[in-house]
ROSE-4610 file (N, C-alpha, C; in Angstrom, 1 decimal, always signed):
// ROSE-4610
residu = [X/X/X/X/X/X/X/X/X/X/X/X/X/X/X/X/X/X/X/X/X/X/X/X/X/X/X/X/X/X/X/X/X/X/X/X/X/X/X/X/X/X/X/X/X/X/X/X/X/X/X/X/X/X/X/X/X/X/X/X/X/X/X/X/X/X/X/X/X/X/X/X/X/X/X/X/X/X/X/X/X/X/X/X/X/X/X/X/X/X/X/X/X/X/X/X/X/X/X/X/X/X/X/X/X/X/X/X/X/X/X/X/X/X/X/X/X/X/X/X/X/X/X/X/X/X/X/X/X/X/X/X/X/X/X/X/X/X/X/X/X/X/X/X/X/X/X/X/X/X/X/X/X/X/X/X/X/X/X/X/X/X/X/X/X/X/X/X/X/X/X/X/X/X/X/X/X/X/X/X/X/X/X/X/X/X/X/X/X/X/X/X/X/X/X/X/X/X/X/X/X]
num = [1/1/1/2/2/2/3/3/3/4/4/4/5/5/5/6/6/6/7/7/7/8/8/8/9/9/9/10/10/10/11/11/11/12/12/12/13/13/13/14/14/14/15/15/15/16/16/16/17/17/17/18/18/18/19/19/19/20/20/20/21/21/21/22/22/22/23/23/23/24/24/24/25/25/25/26/26/26/27/27/27/28/28/28/29/29/29/30/30/30/31/31/31/32/32/32/33/33/33/34/34/34/35/35/35/36/36/36/37/37/37/38/38/38/39/39/39/40/40/40/41/41/41/42/42/42/43/43/43/44/44/44/45/45/45/46/46/46/47/47/47/48/48/48/49/49/49/50/50/50/51/51/51/52/52/52/53/53/53/54/54/54/55/55/55/56/56/56/57/57/57/58/58/58/59/59/59/60/60/60/61/61/61/62/62/62/63/63/63/64/64/64/65/65/65/66/66/66/67/67/67]
x = [+231.7/+232.6/+232.1/+230.8/+230.2/+230.5/+230.6/+230.9/+232.3/+233.2/+234.6/+234.7/+233.9/+233.9/+233.2/+232.3/+231.6/+232.5/+233.4/+234.4/+235.5/+235.8/+237.0/+237.0/+236.0/+236.1/+236.4/+235.9/+236.2/+237.6/+238.1/+239.5/+240.5/+240.1/+241.0/+241.0/+239.9/+239.8/+240.7/+240.5/+241.3/+242.8/+243.2/+244.6/+245.1/+244.4/+244.8/+244.9/+244.0/+244.1/+245.3/+245.5/+246.7/+248.0/+248.0/+249.2/+249.5/+248.5/+248.7/+249.2/+248.6/+249.0/+250.5/+250.9/+252.3/+253.2/+252.9/+253.7/+253.9/+252.8/+252.8/+253.7/+253.5/+254.3/+255.8/+256.2/+257.6/+258.2/+257.5/+258.0/+258.1/+257.1/+257.2/+258.4/+258.6/+259.8/+261.1/+261.2/+262.3/+262.5/+261.4/+261.5/+262.0/+261.4/+261.8/+263.3/+263.8/+265.2/+266.1/+265.7/+266.5/+266.6/+265.4/+265.4/+266.2/+266.2/+267.0/+268.5/+268.8/+270.2/+270.7/+269.9/+270.3/+270.5/+269.7/+269.8/+270.9/+271.1/+272.0/+273.4/+273.5/+274.8/+275.4/+274.6/+275.1/+275.1/+274.6/+274.6/+273.8/+272.7/+271.9/+270.5/+270.3/+269.0/+267.8/+268.0/+267.0/+266.5/+267.5/+267.2/+266.5/+266.9/+266.2/+264.8/+264.6/+263.2/+262.3/+262.9/+262.1/+261.8/+262.8/+262.6/+261.6/+261.7/+260.7/+259.3/+259.1/+257.7/+257.2/+258.1/+257.6/+257.4/+258.2/+258.0/+256.8/+256.5/+255.4/+254.1/+254.1/+252.9/+252.7/+253.8/+253.8/+253.2/+253.7/+253.2/+251.7/+251.3/+249.8/+249.0/+249.4/+248.6/+248.6/+249.8/+249.9/+249.0/+249.0/+248.2/+246.8/+246.4/+245.0/+244.5/+245.3/+244.8/+244.7/+245.7/+245.7/+244.7/+244.3/+243.5/+242.1]
y = [+95.9/+96.9/+97.5/+97.6/+98.2/+97.3/+96.0/+95.0/+95.3/+95.6/+95.8/+97.0/+98.1/+99.3/+99.0/+98.0/+97.7/+96.9/+96.2/+95.3/+96.1/+97.3/+98.0/+98.3/+98.7/+98.9/+97.6/+96.5/+95.2/+94.9/+95.1/+94.7/+95.7/+96.9/+97.9/+97.5/+97.1/+96.7/+95.5/+94.5/+93.3/+93.6/+94.4/+94.7/+95.4/+96.3/+97.1/+96.1/+95.2/+94.2/+93.3/+92.8/+92.0/+92.7/+93.9/+94.7/+94.9/+95.1/+95.3/+93.9/+92.8/+91.5/+91.2/+91.5/+91.3/+92.1/+93.4/+94.3/+93.8/+93.4/+92.8/+91.6/+90.7/+89.4/+89.7/+90.6/+90.9/+91.6/+92.5/+93.1/+92.1/+91.2/+90.2/+89.2/+88.9/+88.0/+88.7/+90.0/+90.8/+90.9/+91.1/+91.2/+89.8/+88.7/+87.4/+87.1/+87.5/+87.3/+88.1/+89.3/+90.2/+89.6/+89.1/+88.5/+87.2/+86.4/+85.2/+85.6/+86.6/+87.0/+87.5/+88.2/+88.7/+87.6/+86.6/+85.5/+84.5/+84.2/+83.2/+83.7/+84.8/+85.3/+86.3/+87.2/+88.2/+87.7/+86.5/+85.9/+86.8/+87.4/+88.2/+87.7/+86.5/+85.8/+86.6/+87.3/+88.0/+89.2/+89.9/+91.0/+90.5/+89.4/+88.8/+88.4/+87.9/+87.5/+88.8/+89.8/+91.0/+91.7/+91.7/+92.3/+91.4/+90.1/+89.2/+89.4/+89.3/+89.4/+90.8/+91.8/+93.2/+93.7/+93.2/+93.6/+93.0/+91.7/+91.0/+91.7/+92.0/+92.7/+94.1/+94.8/+96.2/+96.1/+95.1/+94.9/+94.6/+93.7/+93.3/+94.5/+95.3/+96.5/+97.5/+97.7/+98.7/+98.4/+97.2/+96.9/+96.7/+96.4/+96.4/+97.8/+98.8/+100.2/+100.7/+100.4/+100.9/+100.3/+99.0/+98.2/+98.5]
z = [+4.5/+4.9/+6.2/+6.4/+7.6/+8.8/+8.6/+9.7/+10.2/+9.4/+9.9/+10.8/+10.5/+11.3/+12.7/+12.7/+13.9/+14.9/+14.3/+15.1/+15.6/+15.2/+15.6/+17.1/+17.8/+19.2/+20.0/+19.6/+20.2/+20.0/+18.8/+18.5/+19.3/+19.4/+20.1/+21.6/+22.1/+23.6/+23.8/+22.9/+23.0/+22.9/+22.0/+21.8/+23.0/+23.6/+24.8/+26.0/+26.2/+27.3/+27.1/+25.8/+25.6/+25.8/+25.4/+25.6/+27.1/+27.9/+29.3/+29.9/+29.5/+29.9/+29.6/+28.4/+28.0/+28.8/+29.0/+29.8/+31.2/+31.8/+33.2/+33.2/+32.2/+32.2/+32.1/+31.2/+31.0/+32.2/+32.9/+34.1/+35.2/+35.3/+36.4/+36.2/+34.9/+34.7/+35.0/+34.7/+35.1/+36.6/+37.3/+38.8/+39.4/+38.8/+39.3/+39.0/+37.8/+37.5/+38.3/+38.6/+39.5/+40.9/+41.4/+42.7/+42.8/+41.7/+41.7/+41.6/+40.9/+40.8/+42.1/+42.8/+44.1/+45.1/+45.0/+46.0/+45.6/+44.3/+43.9/+43.6/+42.9/+42.4/+43.4/+44.0/+44.9/+46.3/+46.6/+47.9/+48.9/+48.5/+49.3/+49.3/+49.9/+49.7/+50.4/+51.5/+52.1/+51.3/+50.7/+49.8/+48.6/+48.0/+46.9/+47.2/+48.4/+48.8/+48.9/+49.5/+49.7/+48.3/+47.4/+46.1/+45.3/+45.4/+44.7/+45.1/+46.4/+47.0/+46.8/+47.2/+47.1/+45.7/+44.8/+43.4/+42.8/+43.2/+42.6/+43.2/+44.4/+45.0/+44.4/+44.2/+43.6/+42.2/+41.4/+40.1/+40.0/+40.9/+41.0/+41.4/+42.4/+42.8/+41.7/+41.1/+40.0/+38.8/+38.4/+37.2/+37.6/+38.8/+39.3/+39.3/+39.7/+39.7/+38.3/+37.5/+36.1/+35.2/+35.5/+34.6/+34.9]
Protein backbone atom coordinates (compact mmCIF):
# COMPACT_ATOMS: atom_id res chain seq x y z
CA UNK A 1 0.00 0.00 0.00
CA UNK A 2 2.85 2.40 0.74
CA UNK A 3 4.22 1.89 -2.77
CA UNK A 4 0.98 3.14 -4.31
CA UNK A 5 1.24 6.41 -2.37
CA UNK A 6 4.83 6.85 -3.53
CA UNK A 7 3.79 6.52 -7.18
CA UNK A 8 1.06 9.16 -7.03
CA UNK A 9 3.23 12.23 -7.83
CA UNK A 10 4.74 10.47 -10.83
CA UNK A 11 1.30 9.45 -12.09
CA UNK A 12 -0.08 12.95 -11.57
CA UNK A 13 2.82 14.48 -13.50
CA UNK A 14 2.38 11.99 -16.33
CA UNK A 15 -1.36 12.65 -16.49
CA UNK A 16 -0.77 16.41 -16.56
CA UNK A 17 1.81 16.14 -19.36
CA UNK A 18 -0.42 13.81 -21.38
CA UNK A 19 -3.39 16.14 -20.91
CA UNK A 20 -1.36 19.11 -22.20
CA UNK A 21 -0.17 17.06 -25.18
CA UNK A 22 -3.71 16.02 -26.10
CA UNK A 23 -4.99 19.58 -25.74
CA UNK A 24 -2.20 20.87 -27.98
CA UNK A 25 -2.87 18.15 -30.56
CA UNK A 26 -6.60 18.82 -30.71
CA UNK A 27 -6.12 22.58 -30.98
CA UNK A 28 -3.50 22.16 -33.71
CA UNK A 29 -5.79 19.87 -35.71
CA UNK A 30 -8.57 22.47 -35.43
CA UNK A 31 -6.22 25.24 -36.61
CA UNK A 32 -5.13 23.15 -39.59
CA UNK A 33 -8.72 22.26 -40.52
CA UNK A 34 -9.75 25.92 -40.35
CA UNK A 35 -6.77 26.92 -42.50
CA UNK A 36 -7.59 24.24 -45.06
CA UNK A 37 -11.25 25.27 -45.10
CA UNK A 38 -10.29 28.89 -45.71
CA UNK A 39 -7.98 27.91 -48.54
CA UNK A 40 -10.11 25.30 -50.25
CA UNK A 41 -13.74 26.09 -49.52
CA UNK A 42 -13.72 29.87 -49.01
CA UNK A 43 -11.16 30.45 -51.81
CA UNK A 44 -8.97 32.56 -49.50
CA UNK A 45 -5.64 30.76 -49.74
CA UNK A 46 -3.52 33.64 -48.43
CA UNK A 47 -5.68 34.02 -45.33
CA UNK A 48 -5.63 30.26 -44.86
CA UNK A 49 -1.84 30.26 -45.05
CA UNK A 50 -1.58 33.09 -42.53
CA UNK A 51 -4.02 31.41 -40.15
CA UNK A 52 -2.26 28.05 -40.49
CA UNK A 53 1.26 29.34 -39.93
CA UNK A 54 0.28 32.00 -37.38
CA UNK A 55 -1.94 29.64 -35.44
CA UNK A 56 0.71 26.93 -35.35
CA UNK A 57 3.34 29.38 -34.10
CA UNK A 58 0.93 30.82 -31.54
CA UNK A 59 0.12 27.33 -30.23
CA UNK A 60 3.79 26.40 -30.01
CA UNK A 61 4.68 29.59 -28.15
CA UNK A 62 1.62 29.34 -25.90
CA UNK A 63 2.27 25.79 -24.85
CA UNK A 64 6.02 26.44 -24.47
CA UNK A 65 5.27 29.27 -22.06
CA UNK A 66 2.59 27.31 -20.16
CA UNK A 67 4.59 24.08 -20.05
